[in-house]
C-alpha positions in Angstrom: 5.6 -38.6 13.9 1.8 -38.3 13.8 1.3 -38.7 17.6 4.0 -36.1 18.0 2.2 -33.6 15.7 -1.1 -34.3 17.4 0.3 -33.6 20.8 2.0 -30.5 19.5 -0.9 -29.1 17.4 -3.9 -30.7 19.1 -4.3 -28.2 22.0 -4.0 -25.2 19.5 -6.5 -26.7 17.1 -9.0 -27.4 20.0 -8.4 -23.9 21.3 -9.2 -22.4 17.9 -12.3 -24.6 17.6 -13.5 -23.5 21.0 -13.1 -19.8 20.1 -15.2 -20.2 17.0 -17.9 -22.2 18.8 -18.1 -19.7 21.7 -17.8 -16.6 19.6 -19.3 -16.7 16.1 -18.2 -13.1 15.6 -14.6 -14.3 15.6 -15.3 -16.6 12.7 -16.7 -13.7 10.7 -13.5 -11.8 11.3 -11.4 -14.7 10.2 -13.6 -15.2 7.1 -13.4 -11.5 6.3 -9.6 -11.5 6.6 -9.4 -14.6 4.5 -11.1 -12.9 1.6 -8.8 -10.0 1.8 -5.7 -12.1 2.0 -6.7 -14.3 -0.9 -7.3 -11.1 -3.0 -3.9 -9.7 -2.1 -2.1 -13.0 -2.8 -3.9 -13.4 -6.2 -3.0 -9.9 -7.2 0.7 -10.4 -6.3 1.0 -13.7 -8.1 -0.9 -12.9 -11.2 0.4 -9.3 -11.3 4.0 -10.6 -11.1 3.7 -12.8 -14.2 1.5 -10.5 -16.3 3.7 -7.6 -15.3 6.8 -9.5 -16.5 5.1 -10.4 -19.8 4.0 -6.8 -20.3 7.6 -5.6 -19.5 9.0 -7.9 -22.1 6.5 -6.8 -24.7 6.6 -3.0 -24.0 10.4 -2.8 -23.5 12.1 -0.6 -21.0 11.3 2.7 -22.7 7.5 2.2 -23.0 7.3 0.6 -19.5 9.2 3.6 -18.1 6.7 6.0 -19.8 3.7 4.0 -18.4 5.1 3.8 -14.9 5.9 7.5 -14.9 2.3 8.3 -15.7 1.0 5.8 -13.1 3.3 7.2 -10.4 2.0 10.7 -11.2 -1.5 9.6 -10.6 -0.6 7.6 -7.5 0.9 10.7 -5.9 -2.4 12.5 -6.0 -4.7 9.6 -5.1 -4.8 10.7 -1.4 -6.4 14.0 -2.5 -9.1 12.0 -4.3 -9.9 9.6 -1.3 -9.1 12.2 1.4 -7.9 9.4 3.6 -11.5 8.8 4.7 -11.3 5.0 4.8 -10.7 4.3 8.5 -12.7 7.4 9.6 -15.8 6.4 7.7 -15.5 2.7 8.8 -15.3 3.9 12.5 -18.2 6.2 12.0 -20.3 3.5 10.5 -19.6 1.1 13.3 -20.2 3.7 16.1 -23.3 5.2 14.4 -24.8 2.6 12.1 -28.2 4.5 12.1 -26.5 7.4 10.3 -25.0 5.3 7.6 -26.8 7.0 4.7 -25.6 10.5 5.7 -22.1 9.2 6.5 -21.7 7.4 3.1 -23.5 10.2 1.3 -21.3 12.9 2.8 -18.1 10.9 2.2 -19.2 10.2 -1.4 -19.7 14.0 -2.1 -16.4 14.9 -0.5 -14.6 12.4 -2.6 -16.2 13.6 -5.8 -14.8 17.1 -5.0 -11.4 15.6 -4.1 -11.3 13.5 -7.3 -12.0 16.4 -9.6 -9.4 18.5 -7.7 -6.8 15.7 -8.0 -7.5 15.2 -11.7 -7.1 18.9 -12.4 -3.9 19.1 -10.4 -2.5 16.1 -12.2 -3.1 17.6 -15.6 -1.8 21.1 -14.6 1.3 19.6 -12.9 2.1 17.3 -15.8 2.0 20.3 -18.2 4.1 22.6 -15.9 6.8 19.9 -15.1 7.2 18.6 -18.7 5.5 21.1 -21.1 7.0 19.4 -24.1 6.1 15.9 -23.2 2.7 15.5 -24.9 2.7 11.7 -24.5 2.9 11.9 -20.7 0.3 14.6 -20.6 -2.1 12.5 -22.7 -1.5 9.4 -20.5 -1.9 11.3 -17.2 -5.1 13.0 -18.5 -6.6 9.6 -19.5 -5.4 7.8 -16.3 -6.9 10.7 -14.3 -10.4 9.5 -15.3 -9.8 6.8 -12.7 -10.2 9.5 -10.1 -13.9 9.9 -11.2 -14.6 6.3 -10.0 -12.8 6.7 -6.7 -15.9 7.8 -4.7 -17.4 4.4 -5.3 -14.9 3.2 -2.7 -17.2 4.5 0.0 -19.2 1.3 -0.6 -16.0 -0.6 0.3 -16.0 1.2 3.7 -19.6 0.0 4.3 -18.7 -3.6 3.5 -15.6 -3.4 5.7 -17.6 -2.1 8.6 -20.1 -5.0 8.3 -17.3 -7.6 7.9 -18.5 -8.3 4.4 -15.4 -7.5 2.4 -16.0 -10.5 0.2 -18.3 -8.3 -2.0 -15.5 -5.7 -2.4 -13.0 -8.5 -3.2 -15.4 -10.1 -5.8 -16.0 -6.7 -7.4 -12.4 -5.5 -7.5 -11.0 -9.0 -8.1 -13.4 -9.5 -11.0 -12.3 -6.2 -12.5 -8.7 -7.1 -12.0 -9.2 -10.4 -13.8 -11.0 -8.8 -16.7 -8.2 -6.2 -17.1 -5.6 -9.0 -16.9 -7.3 -10.9 -19.7 -7.5 -7.7 -21.8 -3.8 -7.0 -21.2 -3.0 -10.5 -22.5 -5.1 -10.0 -25.6 -3.4 -6.6 -26.2 0.0 -8.2 -26.0 -1.1 -11.0 -28.5 -2.4 -8.4 -31.0 0.7 -6.1 -30.5 -1.5 -3.2 -29.4 0.0 0.3 -28.8 0.7 1.6 -25.3 -2.4 3.9 -25.1 -4.6 0.7 -25.1 -2.8 -0.5 -21.9 -3.4 2.9 -20.4 -7.1 2.6 -21.3 -7.4 -0.8 -19.7 -6.4 0.7 -16.3 -9.3 3.1 -16.6 -11.7 0.3 -17.7 -10.7 -1.7 -14.6 -11.6 1.2 -12.3 -14.9 1.6 -14.1 -15.8 -2.1 -13.9 -14.9 -2.1 -10.2 -17.1 0.9 -9.5 -20.1 -0.5 -11.3 -19.7 -3.9 -9.5 -19.5 -2.3 -6.1 -22.7 -0.3 -6.7 -24.4 -3.5 -7.9 -23.4 -5.5 -4.9 -24.4 -2.7 -2.5 -27.8 -2.4 -4.2 -28.3 -6.1 -4.1 -27.4 -6.6 -0.5 -28.1 -3.4 1.3 -30.0 -0.5 -0.3 -30.0 1.7 -3.4 -27.4 4.5 -3.4 -30.3 7.0 -3.8 -30.9 6.6 -0.1 -27.6 8.5 0.6 -27.7 12.1 1.4 -25.2 14.9 2.2 -25.1 16.5 5.6 -23.0 19.6 6.2 -22.2 18.7 9.9 -21.2 15.1 9.0 -19.0 16.3 6.2 -17.4 18.9 8.5 -16.7 16.2 11.1 -15.2 13.9 8.5 -12.9 16.7 7.2 -11.9 17.6 10.7 -10.7 14.0 11.5 -9.2 13.2 8.1 -6.5 15.8 7.7 -3.7 14.0 9.6 -4.5 10.9 7.5 -4.3 13.0 4.3 -0.9 14.3 5.4 0.3 10.8 6.3 -1.1 9.4 3.0 0.7 12.1 1.0 4.0 11.2 2.8 3.5 7.5 2.0 2.7 8.3 -1.6 5.8 10.5 -1.9 7.9 7.8 -0.4 6.7 5.2 -2.9 6.6 7.3 -6.1 8.7 10.5 -5.9 11.8 8.6 -6.9 10.3 7.7 -10.3 9.2 11.3 -10.8 12.7 12.7 -10.1 14.3 9.9 -12.1 12.3 10.9 -15.1 14.1 14.3 -15.1 17.6 13.0 -14.8 17.6 9.6 -16.6 16.3 7.9 -19.7 12.9 6.2 -20.1 14.9 2.9 -20.4 16.4 3.5 -17.0 13.0 4.3 -15.5 11.6 1.1 -17.0 14.4 -0.9 -15.4 13.9 0.8 -12.1 10.2 0.2 -12.2 10.7 -3.5 -12.7 13.0 -3.7 -9.6 10.8 -1.5 -7.4 7.7 -3.4 -8.4 9.3 -6.7 -7.2 10.1 -5.1 -3.9 6.6 -3.6 -3.6 5.1 -7.0 -4.1 6.6 -8.1 -0.8 5.1 -5.2 1.2 1.9 -7.2 2.0 4.0 -9.6 4.2 4.8 -7.2 7.1 1.3 -5.7 6.8 -0.4 -9.2 7.1 1.8 -10.3 10.0 1.5 -7.0 11.7 -2.3 -7.2 11.5 -2.3 -10.7 12.9 -0.4 -9.9 16.0 -1.8 -6.4 16.7 -4.9 -7.6 18.6 -2.9 -9.8 21.0 -0.3 -7.1 21.6 -3.1 -4.6 22.3 -4.5 -6.9 25.0 -1.1 -7.4 26.6 -0.3 -3.6 26.5 -3.5 -2.9 28.5 -2.8 -5.5 31.1 1.0 -5.6 31.5 3.3 -3.0 29.8 6.4 -4.8 30.9 5.3 -8.0 29.2 4.2 -6.0 26.2 7.7 -4.6 25.8 9.1 -8.2 25.8 6.7 -9.3 23.2 7.4 -6.1 21.1 11.1 -6.8 21.3 10.5 -10.4 20.0 8.3 -9.1 17.2 11.1 -6.7 16.1 13.6 -9.7 16.1 11.2 -11.8 14.1 10.4 -9.1 11.6 14.1 -8.2 11.1 15.4 -11.7 10.8 12.6 -12.9 8.6 12.8 -10.0 6.2 16.6 -10.2 6.2 16.6 -13.8 5.1 14.2 -12.9 2.3 16.4 -9.9 1.3 19.6 -11.9 1.3 18.1 -14.7 -0.9 16.7 -12.2 -3.4 20.0 -10.1 -3.3 22.1 -13.1 -4.2 19.7 -14.2 -7.0 18.7 -10.7 -8.2 20.3 -11.0 -11.6 18.9 -14.5 -12.2 15.4 -13.3 -11.2 15.4 -10.4 -13.5 16.8 -12.4 -16.4 14.3 -15.2 -15.9 11.2 -12.9 -15.6 12.0 -9.9 -17.7 14.8 -10.9 -20.1 18.1 -9.4 -21.2 16.7 -5.9 -21.9 16.3 -5.4 -18.1 19.6 -6.8 -16.7 20.5 -3.4 -15.1 17.5 -3.9 -12.9 19.3 -6.8 -11.2 21.8 -4.4 -9.6 19.0 -2.1 -8.6 17.0 -5.0 -7.1 20.1 -6.1 -5.1 20.2 -2.7 -3.5 16.4 -2.0 -3.1 15.6 -5.4 -1.6 17.3 -4.5 1.6 14.7 -1.7 2.0 12.2 -4.5 2.7 13.9 -5.1 6.1 13.5 -1.5 7.0 10.0 -1.2 5.7 9.0 -4.3 7.8 10.4 -2.7 10.9 8.7 0.7 10.2 5.4 -1.1 9.5 5.7 -3.0 12.8 6.6 0.2 14.7 3.5 1.9 13.2 1.3 -0.8 14.6 2.9 -0.5 18.0 2.7 3.3 18.1 -1.1 3.0 17.4 -1.4 0.5 20.2 0.5 3.0 22.5 -1.9 5.8 21.3 1.1 7.7 19.9 -0.2 8.8 16.5 1.6 12.2 16.8 5.0 10.5 16.9 3.9 8.2 14.0 3.1 11.2 11.8 6.4 13.0 12.7 8.4 9.9 11.8 6.6 9.4 8.5 7.2 13.1 7.7 10.9 12.8 8.6 11.2 9.7 6.4 9.6 11.4 3.5 11.7 14.5 3.7 14.9 12.4 3.9 13.9 10.3 0.9 13.2 13.4 -1.2 16.5 15.1 -0.2 18.5 11.9 -0.8 16.8 11.4 -4.2 17.5 15.0 -5.3 21.2 14.5 -4.4 21.9 10.9 -5.5 19.8 10.6 -8.6 21.4 13.4 -10.6 24.8 11.9 -9.7 24.2 8.2 -9.9 21.0 7.8 -11.9 18.8 4.8 -11.2 21.3 3.3 -8.7 21.1 6.6 -6.8 17.3 6.2 -6.6 17.8 2.7 -5.2 20.3 3.9 -2.6 18.0 6.8 -1.6 15.1 4.4 -1.1 17.0 2.0 1.1 19.0 4.6 3.1 15.9 6.7 3.9 14.0 3.7 5.1 17.0 2.5 7.1 17.3 5.9 8.8 13.5 5.9 9.5 13.7 2.4 11.0 16.8 2.7 13.2 17.9 6.4 13.7 14.9 8.7 13.7 13.0 7.0 16.6 16.0 7.8 18.9 15.4 11.5 18.5 11.9 11.4 20.1 11.6 10.7 23.8 8.3 8.7 23.2 9.9 6.5 20.6 13.4 5.9 21.9 12.4 2.4 23.1 11.4 1.5 19.5 14.8 2.7 18.2 16.6 0.5 20.8 14.4 -2.5 20.0 14.9 -2.1 16.2 18.7 -1.9 16.7 18.6 -4.9 19.0 19.6 -3.2 22.2 18.0 -4.8 25.2 17.3 -1.6 27.3 14.4 -0.7 29.5 13.2 2.8 28.6 10.4 4.8 30.1 7.7 5.2 27.4 5.9 8.0 29.1 
């Protein structure tokens, strides 16, 4: 067996070693990605168990109240960050000599965006539910997190320098502190407002840690400065990303907002448990898509016919892999919920058995997004995201009033299914993706 493994893996291992020896930059990329992956894995694993413990302690009603407020804030986060991440990173790579003006301008814009988002959150919470003083209080307190969002411009700098380990240490440390505090709050039977405050404290610790690492490794933030032309260029380039970010946020959270209007807090708590488990799996297609994107980009440039074959194989891999995971979780959904969350959340088992199939569609849509960027077809990407969002909202408005939290689960899975298989067929430039997602082996002109 050992000689067989050596003959099988030996060439690949030697190839990887040669890459690292001949190009140290590749090693930096792998090291950077490793830090990011470890951070995501840690958050998923720890978050799963702490989330389950919190759910048992708070009960469906209080958990529903908390998740409604968190979803409200999440919907407006794009206005606080302005979708500047990739744009600022690209600018820092292309014009490193203008780093201080780029970071300073982005920081100023995000301060304005954060204050705007906080104000909108409070106003919208009051207008939507004027008699719900608890939600208004929680949303107002959670909105303080927006004030710390501009510190994420430091993350963009570390990302551009392939030094994401500092961001991971800062945010991971804050996450661990908040996790310990949540455990202590459960042990002392603290009220819900304390858990809300811990979310804000985590954001504050993360911001302070980012500033510390930036000052220790690079320069003091006092060196940043605002430039009108730089800010104007950033705003000019970020609006499509803002729109896309709003659509993604709506897709992920609008169901909870609508559910709050037509169901009980207990139902919302059960739904949040199921949707949280599904969301914990999102990092899988993102991680796999990121790992194959560079290779597919090279193939696309050299040989588009070969690229189509590889893309078709990727669709098969993503669909089969996610379907196997979905089937296993669907069959065990009730047992999973009972084991992690207890008898009070048993209704979430049915919700999970429906929503988990959405991970198949989310995986395919995630892959398609990577491929459309490779094909320089961002316009179609935005149209498809917009179409998926509108469909999700319309289905939620129709199904939730009639079927409650099961309607929310169906609207989630159906809308993502339509986005994965049907919508691409309506655009000439994305028909080939629709065929590949369905599994039809058809050559189609991409131009």
